[in-house]
N, C-alpha and C positions, 0 to 999 in steps of 0.2 A: 666362769666368763668370761666375754669375750672379749678378745684385745683390738683395740683399735687401732692400732698402728702397725704399718706393715713393716714385714721384718728384709732383712739385707738380701735375701733370695728372688721375695716379692718384687720387690724395689729393683733390683739388677733384670728382673723377667718383664718387668710395665716398661721399663727403660726402653731394655732391647727389643722388646717386639715394637714399640714406639718408633724406634730407628728405621724399623724393618718395616713397617706401614708407611710410615713417610718415603722414603728413599725410591721403594716400589712404584707407590702413588705418583713420586714425584717423574720418574721416567716413564710412566706411561702419561702422565696431562703434560708437561711440558712442551709438546709436538701438537696439542691441539690447538694453541691462540694462532700457528701460523704455518701448521699444515693444507686446510683450507685455501690459501693464498698461493703458496709456494708448489702443491703438488698437480695445477696445472703445469709447470714448468718440466717435469717427468717427460722420460720417452714413455708413449703410450699414454699419456695423465687424461683425463674426462673428469668433466662434475660427477661423472655416475661413477669412476671409480678411486677418486678423492674422497667421494660421502663411503664407500666400501672401505678405504682403507683407516679412515676412522673408526667406523662403527664396525669393523669385524673382529677388532679387541672384544666388544663386550658379548658377541656372539660365541667365539669358543672361549671364553669365562662361564656363561650361562651352559655351555655343555659339556665342560669340566671339572664344577664343581663338585657334587654329586660324589661321582666318578673319587674326587681324589679323599671327599670325606670318610667316604666305604671304607676305603684302602689303607686310610689315617686308624680308624679303628682296629683295623686288624694289626697294620704292620709298623705302628707308632707313627707321632704327627711329626717328629723331628726329619727322617725320611722322605717323607712325602715334601715337606715342606723348602728342602734342599733342594729334591727335585724340582719343584715349581720353580726355583730360583735360577735352575739350571737352563731350564724353559725360557724362563725372561733373558736371562743372559743370553742365549743361541739366538733367538728373534729380536732382539737389541744390534747385535752383532750383524746379522743378513742386511734389516732396516738400513746400518751404518756407511756398509760396504755395496750400494747399487745404484743404479742410475735408472730405473725404470720404476713406474707405479708399482708394477708387479713385484718389486722385490721389497717394497715399503708392506703392500697388503700378505705378502709372506714371512713378512717378519712380525708385524704387527699380531697376524695373528696367533701365530708361535708365541711371542709374546702372553695372550691371554689366554693359551692353553697350560698357563704357570697359574692354575686356579687355587690359589692355595689359603686364601679371603677367611673361609668358613674353617680351614685348619689351624689357620693362628688361632682365630678366636677362640678353639675348642682346647688348645694350648695354654692359651692365657686362663680358661677356665678350671681345666686341669691341676693349675699351679698355683693359682691364687684362692686361697680362702675366702668363704663364700660372701663373709662379711667386707674384704674388701676389692670384691671383683667390681663392682660399681665403680668404685674410683676408679681401678687399669682399665675398663672399658670406656673410663669417660676421656682416657688422654689416647687411646687410639681413637676415640673420635675425634679427640683436637685434632689428632694427626690426620684424619683425610681432608678437615676445615683446613689445614694448615698449607697441606700439600697442592689442595686446590687454589688457594690464596696466592703463593709461593710460583705457580707453575702460571698465573696470569700475569705474573710480575717479570718474572723470569724470564719465560719463555722465547717472549720477543727479543732480551738482552740478549741472551746467547744466541739467537740466531744475527742480529743486527751484528754482531762482535768476534763471533767465531764462526757463524756460518751455520745452514739446517742440519746437515749431518754429525756436526760436534754434539748433537743433542742427544741422539743416541749413542754417540761413545760417552757422553755419562751417564747415560742408562746403563750400559756395559759396567761402570765404575760403579755404578749405584748395587749395581748386583751382587759384584765380586764383595762388597761392602756388605752386605745383607747375609749373604754367606758366610764368610769370617764372622759375623756376629751371632748366627744361628748355632752355626759349630762349636763355638768359643766361648759365648755367653748365654745361653739360653740351655737349663738341663733336658734332660729325657722327661716327659712326663709320669709323674710318679704313681699314675693310674693303667699302663699301659698294661703289666700283667691281667690287673686286673679286667681291660679292654679286651686281651686275649681270650681270659677265661670263661668271659661274658657274652664273648662275639655269640650274636643272637640270628637266626634266621630272619629272611626280610618279610615274611608272613607275620611274624611275632613281634618286631619291633615297629613295624608299620602303622603299627593304634598308637604309636607314640608321636606320630606325624598329624593326626588327623583331631587329634585332642584340640577342643576350640581353644584353649589359651596361644596352643603354638601357631595352630591355623591364624590365630589374630596378629599374631608377631611376623609371619611369612605374608598376610596380606596388605599388614597396615607398611612394612618395608619396600612393599610392591608401589603401594598407592604413592606413599611419601618417595621417593624417588622417581614414578613418574611425574606428577605435582612439578617436582624440579626442574626437571627437562622442560617441560611447559613453559615452566616460569622464566627460566636461561633462553626460550627463542624470543619470549614478548617484552621481558620487562627492561632489557638495555631499551629498545628501540623507543619505550615509552619514557626513559628516562633522557633520550636525546631530544623527544615532543615537548619536555618539560624543563626542559633548556638545560641540561649539564650535557655537555660536551664527552665524546667517548673517552679521551684521554683521562678523564676525572673522574671513571665508575669507579675505577679502583680505591679511590677514596671512600668511597660510599661501601664496597663491599668490606672494605680494612674497619671499616667503624663497626658496622652493622655485626659481622663476625669476633670481632674483638669484644661488644656489650653481650653476644649470645652466649660467648664463652664465660665470662663475669655473673653470668646469672646462672650458667651451669654451675659453675663451680658453688655458689651460693647454694644450689639448691640439694646437690650431690653431697656436700661438705656441713652445714648448716642446718637444711630442714630437717627436721626430726617428728617431723604430723604422719604419722602412719596413715589414715585417712586420706591426704592427698597422694602421699604418696602410693596407695593403692589402686587408685585412680589416676595415675599420673595421664597416662592412653590418652583415656577420654580427654582430660584437658588438656593434653597439647593436639588434641584434634579441632577441639571447640577453639582455641587456637587460630588452627591454621582457617578455619572458618570464617571467624571473623577477617581474619588476613583478605580474604576474596571477597569475603560482601564489599570490607571499605574498597578495594579494589574496583569491585562492579561501581560501585556507586562514584568515586571518582580517581579515575585513572589516569590525569594528566596534571593530577599537582602535585609535586617535586614531594615536601614534607609529606603528603599522604603516602607517597610509594615509600617514601624513604621508613616508615611508623611500620608500614604493611609489609615492607618486606624484612622487618627490625621482629614483629610479632611472629614472622613466618620461621623464620632462623631461629629464633628462641625455642620452637614448637619441635623443629626438625634436629637443631641438636640433643634435646633433652630426647624426644624417641629414637635416637640414633645411640643412645646410651642406653635406656632403658629395655628397649625393644630384649638386645644380645641377653641385659643381664635377666630379663624375664623367664628367655629363653634357657638360660643354663639352670634355672630352680626347677625346672619342668622334663628337661630330656635326662634319662638316664646315661651314667658313665659310658654304657657301651655302645651306645648309640648318638654319644654327642658330635661327633666328626659327620655324622652322616645331619644330624637337626641345623648344624652352624651351616653345613654347605646347601642345605636347601634354603637356608633363609639367605645367604651372600648369590645363591642364583636367582631368587626373587628380588632382588635387589638390580643383579643387574639385569633382570627382565623390565623391570620399572624402566630403567635405562632407557633400555629398548624400545620399548613402547611407546614411552615419553617422548621420545625425539621425533619418531612414526606419526605416532599422534596430533603433536603438535604441526607439524608441515601441513598434513590432512587439513584442520582444525584451520590454519592460518588462509586456508586456502578459499572457504567458504564462508569463515565467519569473522564481526570487528573484534576488536579487543576487546570489549565489553561487552559483548555475547560471549566470549570464550572463560571470561570472568564467573559469569553469571555458570556456564558450564560446569566449572569447576568448582563453584560452591554448591552447586546441588550433586555434585563427585563427592565433596568432603563430608556432606551432610548425609550422604548415603555410606558412607565409612562409617561415619562415627553411630550410624545405627546400630550395622552389621557388630562393630567393635564392642558396643553397649550392651548387645544382647547374648555375644559370644562366650 
């Protein structure tokens, strides 16, 4: 008989990883609201180099995610997590102690080289029993959304009262706090010996990466974050055109994210329908399809914009939880670090391509046409997911 309550160790691990995810992402996100404006004042500052300083974090994340996952399968999760946090600390220190845009670029690149998101998710899967993983992953998903929300509000405030470089010094402090948390509050994976004994060749393990259910998660997280970046290129301007001033946008985001968390809590803890949970990915993609279809039909009405965003973020938060949950069920213990790291790589690739694609689309199409293209894109995504 399954125990539907987490034990003390599982609660401790979940809360500790929540803290690590939250503070690490805060350290990365807080600079974004101010870097695009303040970066031009640096020595050698230009629009291209400021853009590079913003995006280079994602590039190095993509490069290092899979190597960290492979090494974690062989040498243990905690060692690689601590190494990644040390890299984030070093990068934060370099960025905090520079007067040139090149120092910011190098610091942000080194921050990104601590690409441990996949390893952290693999460690959570190792330490949390299967019946409680969705709850634990929900907490991690909440930390991502909260870090983004806190960053939007706190980044400009820290910049205004303490100066630009204080953001990176805060990141240094967050890094030390995360390292302390990992060392003293998170146990080593209980599957580590099994990982070492079952460590298999890349040829043998590669079959797990092309399974249809695993590929569906890789494709899904790529599409989801690609669409998110396109949305955040377009939606703020649409909100302004609909009569909502820029300094009030955070209120919309706060209410939407809070409501989506309530819905997520209901699904994770109270929804017992196996039929719905089995098809939750396709249901969420359909929600996103409806969201973009409504936006295409009426994109300058404030009420419609808010309702469409609400529908999108409900689906977004659910997919952020259920994609890793499905991966955990499919991936063998010996390859879980690699599987989760490829998943994180797909996520950051979606961020990168979404950012690049959004600028290109805005150069050639109007907003209504972009929403139509997104609607067709989601329809294609839904068909691929349904038949995979």
